[in-house]
C-alpha positions as CSV (number, residue, x, y, z in Angstrom):
1,X,16.0,-16.0,-63.7
2,X,14.3,-18.8,-61.6
3,X,16.7,-18.4,-58.7
4,X,15.9,-14.8,-58.6
5,X,12.2,-15.4,-58.5
6,X,12.6,-18.1,-55.6
7,X,14.9,-15.7,-53.7
8,X,12.3,-12.9,-54.0
9,X,9.5,-15.2,-52.9
10,X,11.4,-16.4,-50.0
11,X,12.4,-12.9,-49.0
12,X,8.7,-11.8,-49.3
13,X,7.5,-14.6,-47.1
14,X,10.2,-14.0,-44.5
15,X,9.4,-10.4,-44.3
16,X,5.6,-11.2,-44.1
17,X,6.3,-13.7,-41.3
18,X,8.3,-11.0,-39.4
19,X,5.5,-8.5,-39.9
20,X,3.0,-10.9,-38.6
21,X,5.3,-11.8,-35.5
22,X,5.6,-8.0,-34.8
23,X,1.8,-7.6,-35.1
24,X,1.2,-10.3,-32.6
25,X,3.7,-8.9,-30.2
26,X,2.1,-5.6,-30.5
27,X,-1.4,-7.1,-30.0
28,X,-0.1,-8.9,-26.8
29,X,1.4,-5.7,-25.2
30,X,-1.7,-3.5,-26.2
31,X,-4.5,-5.8,-25.9
32,X,-3.9,-9.1,-24.0
33,X,-1.4,-7.8,-21.3
34,X,-3.7,-4.9,-20.1
35,X,-6.7,-7.4,-19.9
36,X,-4.6,-9.8,-17.9
37,X,-3.3,-6.9,-15.6
38,X,-7.0,-5.6,-15.0
39,X,-8.2,-9.1,-14.2
40,X,-5.5,-9.8,-11.6
41,X,-6.0,-6.2,-10.0
42,X,-9.7,-6.9,-9.7
43,X,-9.1,-10.2,-8.0
44,X,-6.7,-8.5,-5.6
45,X,-9.3,-5.9,-4.7
46,X,-11.9,-8.6,-4.3
47,X,-9.5,-10.6,-1.9
48,X,-8.7,-7.4,0.0
49,X,-12.5,-6.6,0.4
50,X,-13.0,-10.2,1.6
51,X,-10.3,-10.1,4.2
52,X,-11.3,-6.7,5.4
53,X,-14.9,-7.9,5.7
54,X,-14.0,-10.9,7.6
55,X,-11.8,-9.0,9.9
56,X,-14.6,-6.4,10.6
57,X,-17.2,-9.2,11.2
58,X,-14.9,-11.0,13.6
59,X,-14.2,-7.7,15.6
60,X,-18.0,-7.2,15.8
61,X,-18.6,-10.6,17.1
62,X,-15.8,-11.3,19.5
63,X,-14.7,-7.7,20.2
64,X,-11.2,-8.5,19.3
65,X,-9.1,-10.0,16.3
66,X,-5.9,-11.7,17.1
67,X,-3.5,-11.3,14.1
68,X,-0.4,-13.7,14.4
69,X,2.8,-11.9,13.5
70,X,5.3,-14.7,13.8
71,X,7.9,-15.1,16.3
72,X,10.5,-12.8,17.8
73,X,14.2,-13.5,18.3
74,X,13.6,-15.4,21.6
75,X,11.2,-17.8,19.8
76,X,8.1,-16.3,21.3
77,X,4.9,-16.0,19.3
78,X,3.9,-12.4,18.5
79,X,0.3,-11.5,18.2
80,X,-1.4,-8.3,17.3
81,X,-4.8,-7.9,19.0
82,X,-7.1,-5.5,17.3
83,X,-10.1,-4.2,19.3
84,X,-12.9,-1.6,18.4
85,X,-12.0,1.9,19.4
86,X,-14.5,4.3,20.7
87,X,-13.1,7.8,21.0
88,X,-13.8,9.6,24.2
89,X,-16.5,12.3,24.1
90,X,-15.6,15.8,24.7
91,X,-16.9,16.9,28.0
92,X,-16.7,20.6,27.7
93,X,-18.8,22.5,30.2
94,X,-21.6,24.5,28.8
95,X,-21.5,28.1,29.5
């Protein structure tokens, strides 16, 4: 009878441990992971906004922004130069 009681207690303890582990896994996937993803997304947006603001301010100050693209097959440096664009005005004659 004592062995049966010890086996039942051990089984109950193992089942409780399994339930606790499952609850922790569920909490991670539904509470912690979305928070981490939201934080990472917000930091990515913040970095993009900083880079965009920096690019725009340099274009306004220097009238261009040189963006290095690396090297081509011949070993030459490739650069993309961004300049402000002013669209041409429509000059249709008035009737």
